[in-house]
C-alpha positions in Angstrom: 67.9 105.5 79.9 70.9 105.6 77.5 71.6 102.7 75.2 74.7 101.9 77.3 72.7 101.7 80.4 70.0 99.6 78.7 72.7 97.2 77.5 74.2 96.9 80.9 70.9 96.2 82.5 70.1 93.6 79.9 73.4 91.9 80.4 72.9 91.8 84.2 69.4 90.4 83.8 70.8 87.6 81.6 73.5 86.8 84.1 71.1 86.8 87.1 68.8 84.4 85.3 71.6 81.8 85.1 71.7 79.8 88.3 75.3 79.6 89.4 75.2 78.5 93.0 78.6 77.3 94.2 78.4 73.5 94.3 80.7 73.4 97.3 77.9 75.2 99.2 74.9 73.4 97.9 74.5 69.9 96.5 72.0 71.3 94.0 74.3 74.2 92.9 75.1 74.2 89.1 78.3 76.1 89.4 79.7 78.6 86.9 79.7 76.6 83.6 76.6 78.1 82.1 77.7 81.7 82.9 81.0 81.0 81.2 79.2 79.6 78.2 77.0 82.7 78.0 80.1 85.0 78.2 81.6 83.0 75.3 78.7 84.0 73.1 78.8 87.6 74.4 82.4 88.0 73.4 82.0 86.2 70.0 79.2 88.7 69.1 81.6 91.6 69.8 84.8 90.1 68.3 86.5 90.1 71.7 89.3 87.7 72.3 88.7 85.4 75.3 89.9 82.2 76.9 88.8 79.7 79.5 91.2 78.8 82.2 90.3 75.3 83.6 90.6 75.2 87.4 88.9 72.0 88.7 86.1 69.5 88.0 85.0 71.2 84.7 84.9 74.6 86.4 86.8 77.3 84.5 87.6 81.0 84.9 86.6 83.1 81.9 89.0 85.9 80.7 88.6 88.5 78.0 90.8 91.4 77.1 91.5 94.5 75.0 95.2 95.1 74.1 96.9 98.2 75.4 99.6 100.4 73.8 102.1 98.6 75.9 101.4 94.8 75.6 103.8 94.0 78.5 101.6 95.8 81.0 98.4 94.3 82.2 95.6 95.5 84.6 93.1 92.9 85.9 89.4 93.5 86.5 87.9 90.6 88.3 84.4 89.6 89.5 83.1 86.2 90.5 80.5 84.1 88.7 79.4 81.9 91.6 76.8 82.8 94.2 75.7 81.5 97.6 72.5 79.3 97.8 69.0 80.7 97.6 67.4 79.4 100.8 64.4 81.4 102.2 63.6 83.4 99.0 59.9 84.1 98.9 60.0 84.4 95.1 62.0 83.0 92.3 65.6 84.3 92.9 66.5 84.0 89.2 63.7 86.1 87.6 65.9 89.2 87.5 63.0 91.5 88.4 63.4 95.2 87.6 61.5 97.4 90.0 61.9 100.8 91.6 65.2 101.5 90.0 66.7 98.1 91.1 67.4 94.7 89.7 66.5 91.9 92.2 67.9 88.4 92.2 70.6 86.1 93.5 74.0 87.5 92.4 72.6 90.9 91.3 75.0 92.7 93.6 77.3 89.9 94.6 78.8 90.1 92.0 77.1 89.9 88.7 76.5 93.6 88.8 80.2 94.3 89.0 80.9 91.8 86.3 78.3 93.3 83.9 79.7 96.8 84.5 83.3 95.6 83.9 82.3 93.9 80.7 80.4 96.9 79.3 83.2 99.2 80.2 85.6 97.0 78.3 83.3 96.5 75.2 82.6 100.2 74.8 86.2 101.4 74.8 85.9 101.7 71.0 89.0 103.3 69.5 90.3 104.6 72.8 93.1 102.2 73.3 94.2 101.9 77.0 97.8 102.3 78.1 98.0 98.8 79.5 96.2 95.6 78.3 92.9 95.4 80.2 91.9 91.9 81.2 88.4 91.2 82.6 88.1 87.9 84.5 85.0 86.1 85.7 86.3 83.8 88.5 85.0 80.7 90.0 84.6 79.7 93.7 85.0 83.1 95.4 82.2 82.2 97.8 84.1 79.1 99.1 87.9 78.8 98.7 88.6 81.3 96.0 90.5 78.8 93.9 89.6 80.7 90.8 91.5 83.8 91.8 94.3 81.6 93.1 94.6 80.0 89.7 94.9 83.4 88.1 97.5 84.5 90.7 99.6 81.4 90.0 99.1 81.4 86.2 102.4 83.1 85.6 100.7 86.1 83.8 101.9 89.3 85.5 99.5 92.0 86.5 100.5 95.5 87.6 97.3 95.9 89.5 93.8 94.5 90.0 90.3 96.0 90.5 88.1 93.4 92.4 84.4 93.8 91.8 82.3 93.5 95.0 79.3 95.5 96.3 81.0 98.5 98.0 78.4 101.2 97.2 81.1 102.6 94.8 83.3 103.4 97.8 87.0 102.6 97.4 88.2 99.7 99.5 92.0 99.5 99.9 92.2 97.0 102.8 90.1 94.1 104.1 90.2 91.2 106.4 91.2 87.6 105.7 90.1 84.5 107.5 91.2 81.1 108.7 88.5 78.5 109.4 88.9 75.1 111.0 87.4 72.6 113.5 88.4 71.9 117.1 87.5 68.5 118.7 87.3 67.3 122.3 87.4 63.6 122.9 85.6 62.1 125.9 84.6 58.6 127.2 81.1 57.3 126.7 79.1 55.9 129.6 75.5 55.5 130.7 74.1 58.7 132.0 72.9 56.9 135.1 76.6 56.6 136.0 78.2 59.7 134.4 81.3 59.4 136.7 82.3 56.4 134.6 82.6 58.5 131.5 84.2 61.8 130.4 81.8 64.4 129.1 83.2 65.9 125.8 80.5 68.6 125.8 81.5 69.8 129.3 85.1 69.8 128.2 84.3 71.8 125.1 82.3 74.3 127.2 85.6 75.1 129.0 87.4 75.4 125.7 84.8 77.8 124.4 85.0 80.0 127.4 88.8 80.2 127.0 88.4 81.0 123.3 85.8 83.7 124.1 88.3 85.3 126.4 90.9 85.2 123.7 88.4 86.8 121.3 87.9 89.6 123.7 91.6 90.2 123.9 91.7 90.5 120.1 89.7 93.7 120.3 92.8 95.6 121.5 94.6 94.9 118.2 93.5 98.1 116.5 94.0 98.8 112.8 93.8 102.1 111.0 91.5 101.0 108.2 89.8 97.8 109.4 88.2 96.8 112.6 90.2 94.5 115.0 90.6 90.8 114.3 87.8 88.5 115.7 87.2 84.9 116.6 83.7 83.3 116.3 82.6 79.9 117.3 80.1 79.5 114.5 78.9 75.8 114.7 78.9 73.0 117.4 77.9 69.4 117.4 78.4 66.6 119.9 77.0 63.5 121.6 75.4 60.3 120.5 71.9 60.1 122.1 70.1 61.2 125.2 71.3 58.6 127.7 75.0 58.4 126.8 77.7 60.6 128.2 78.9 62.3 125.0 82.2 60.9 123.8 83.0 63.7 121.3 82.2 67.3 120.5 83.3 69.6 117.7 83.1 73.3 117.1 83.9 75.3 114.0 86.1 78.4 114.3 86.0 81.5 112.1 89.0 83.7 112.8 89.1 87.0 110.9 92.6 88.3 110.1 93.7 91.9 109.6 96.4 93.0 107.2 99.8 91.9 108.5 98.4 88.8 110.3 99.1 85.3 108.8 96.8 82.3 109.1 99.6 80.2 110.7 100.0 82.9 113.4 96.3 82.8 114.3 96.3 79.0 114.3 99.3 78.9 116.7 97.7 81.4 119.1 94.7 79.1 119.4 96.9 76.0 119.7 98.7 77.7 122.7 95.3 78.0 124.3 94.4 74.4 123.6 97.8 73.3 125.0 96.9 75.1 128.2 93.6 73.3 128.4 95.4 70.0 128.0 98.0 70.8 130.7 95.7 72.4 133.3 92.4 70.6 132.7 93.4 67.3 131.2 91.1 67.9 128.3 91.8 65.8 125.2 91.4 68.6 122.7 92.9 69.0 119.2 92.6 71.2 116.1 91.3 69.3 113.0 93.4 70.4 110.1 94.0 71.5 107.4 92.3 74.8 107.8 90.7 76.9 105.1 93.1 79.8 104.8 92.3 83.1 103.2 95.0 85.7 104.0 94.3 89.4 104.4 95.7 91.2 101.4 98.4 93.9 101.8 96.8 97.3 102.0 96.7 99.1 98.6 96.4 102.6 100.1 99.8 103.8 98.7 99.4 102.1 95.3 99.0 103.7 91.9 95.7 101.8 91.3 94.2 103.3 94.4 95.1 106.8 93.3 93.7 106.2 89.8 90.5 104.7 91.2 90.1 107.5 93.7 90.1 110.1 90.9 87.6 108.1 88.9 85.3 107.6 91.8 85.4 111.3 92.6 84.7 112.3 89.0 81.8 110.0 88.5 80.2 109.4 91.9 81.7 111.8 94.4 83.2 108.9 96.3 86.8 107.7 96.5 87.8 108.0 100.2 90.0 105.1 101.2 88.2 102.6 103.5 88.7 99.1 104.9 86.0 96.4 105.3 85.7 93.3 107.4 84.8 90.8 104.7 87.0 88.9 102.3 87.3 89.0 98.5 89.4 87.5 95.6 92.0 90.1 96.5 93.3 87.8 99.2 94.5 85.3 96.6 95.7 87.9 94.1 97.7 89.7 96.7 99.8 86.5 97.3 101.2 87.1 93.9 102.2 90.6 94.8 99.4 92.3 92.8 98.1 95.5 94.4 94.3 95.2 94.7 91.5 97.6 95.3 87.9 96.5 95.8 85.1 98.6 94.1 81.7 97.9 92.8 77.9 98.7 92.7 75.5 97.6 95.3 75.6 97.3 99.1 77.3 94.4 101.0 74.3 94.6 103.3 72.2 93.1 100.5 74.7 90.3 99.6 73.7 86.8 100.7 70.2 88.0 101.7 66.8 86.8 100.4 66.1 90.2 99.0 69.3 90.8 97.1 69.3 93.7 94.6 71.6 96.3 93.0 70.6 99.9 92.3 70.6 100.8 88.6 72.0 104.2 89.2 75.1 102.7 90.8 75.4 100.1 88.0 75.5 102.9 85.4 78.1 104.8 87.4 80.2 101.7 87.9 80.6 101.3 84.1 81.9 104.9 83.9 84.2 104.4 86.8 85.7 101.2 85.5 86.2 102.6 82.1 87.9 105.7 83.4 90.3 103.5 85.4 90.9 101.4 82.3 91.9 104.4 80.3 93.8 106.3 82.9 96.0 103.7 84.5 
């Protein structure tokens, strides 16, 4: 193993050992603060300039950079510090175990592997000054509302392009889905279950709503896209009722509507609202959407952008990858794209390992990611 590879592995192990579960997803999650503090020390040791961008509740993005020949041009490399919770792990998810050519642990591929590779690519540029200033950002809150990336997008600092680190198996993602998530509520009338005709069963009403939404979800399959699969709608949670002998006076479901490039959250919300209005008119069901929704737009496809072309060449040179693909999940690119920044998504590890209780990243991909990121930094 080369010294560069060993340093990258050591950095990733250190980051995995720091619990940074998103506090919006778990009441015991520590958030990103200790990762940012570690990165401060990392940059001080290497005389890299850095800054903390406060976002909310003591949670800050961390940014470091290397100046380019043209200081007015900037390219962003971004990976998130937060992770999902660690339920159902059989062992300690923060041990950062190295075994069989892999690093195991929460965040190893999603996305501390990408972050480690980006930082090592930046710190080993040496005297090779890039054309544009290269900024590496470690963002907060990607796993919930992506407010860290949104803060960067709204900061007023212009970026020509962005490379978003996510586990893509070093494949080049130029398009992905967005999402809009919200609740739908049906109101009924409580009554004793010995005389159910005196009440209105909210669960029965919601069952009709769900069937209508399921039909709508099937219709979405006809909206084909060249790079990503069709949009989808999933009823992901349901709750209702008071107790066993009372006609349920209310019922709620949670909706996860995946958006394809070109769709807007408001459009998807309105389509569902039209269905709900039909249920009100035809069935007399008292149903409403509970807003505001969590909106995460699908970014504009980057397939015709300069950053995609540069990244494709780097991927081909280093890993034999680089074909343009689309994926169904979301990333920080959704928020960066709102500022008009062309974004590609690229990183070591498999999305199939993300959020699992056996998360890992392959060291061979981690090493290649450093080379790919560095080639993009120098070639753009």
